[in-house]
N, C-alpha and C positions, 0 to 999 in steps of 0.2 A: 394708691404710690407707691411701686415698688424703685427703692430708691437704689442708686448707687455708690459709691467712695468716689464721697468729696476730699481739695486741698486742704479743705480746715478738719478733715477726719483727724491722720491725726495729728493734728494742734492739739485739737479735744482730749484726744484718749491719752496725748501723754498729761497734760493741761487734767482730767480726772484722777488721772492714779498718783501727779504730787498729791487728789486731795484723798485722798481714799490711807498715804500717807500720814498725811498730818493730820486725820481724823483719828488712825489705831494707832495715835501720839496723846489726842484726845483723849481718848479712852485710857491707859495706860497711866492718862494725869491725875482719870476722878476715880480710876482705880488706890490710888498712889497716892489719898484723896491731896492734892493740889490746892493753892487756892483759889475759892470761886470763881471770883474778876478774871486772875489765871488760864479757867477755864474756859471762862464766858470769851475771852479774850479770842484766843482760840479757836472756839465754835463758830463764833462770827469770820474768822478768816475764812474758814469753811465752810459757812454758808454764802460768802464772795462768790467763794473762787469757784462754787458750786453754778451758780447765777450766770457767771461770764460765762461762762461753759455754755450755757443754756443758752444765752442770747445771744453767743459764736451761731452754737448748732442752730434755730431753731434760724435765721438769718439769711449764713448759710443757705440750708432747703429751700424760704423765700426764693431767693438769688437763684440758685440754680436748678429745683423741680417744677415751679409757680412762674418766673418771674419769661416775658416774653408768649407765656398767655393770654391773649384780648380776652381783658372780663365779659365783655358784652358782646363776642365771634358766639362763630361754631361752632370754633375751637377749645372753649371755652366750655370745658364738661361740666357737671353740675357739680360729683365729686369731686372735682382740685376744685371749685368755685369753694366749695363744705369742707371742706382740709383746709382750704387759707383759710379760711374765717376759724377753723377749729382750731389749731397748732397758732395763733394770734393768742387765747389766751393762756398763752403759755408763757408769753413778753413776761 
């Protein structure tokens, strides 16, 4: 299914850009031999930020691309049902 831009996409892009900057900072921390605990904490923060983006993105897809397609109706194609099953693996 080809997807257009949704309202949440710009928010997700902004969040991912912040996470990207944060990840670059973590790389510098490792290169600068910062304490392991500090690096681990920052890696955890990056991981949480990306996980949040993923959840928002997948929820947005379900709400805008799959919502309203009755699962047991002739309108729900096998492809749409399979896509729903596949994307939920990433939650």
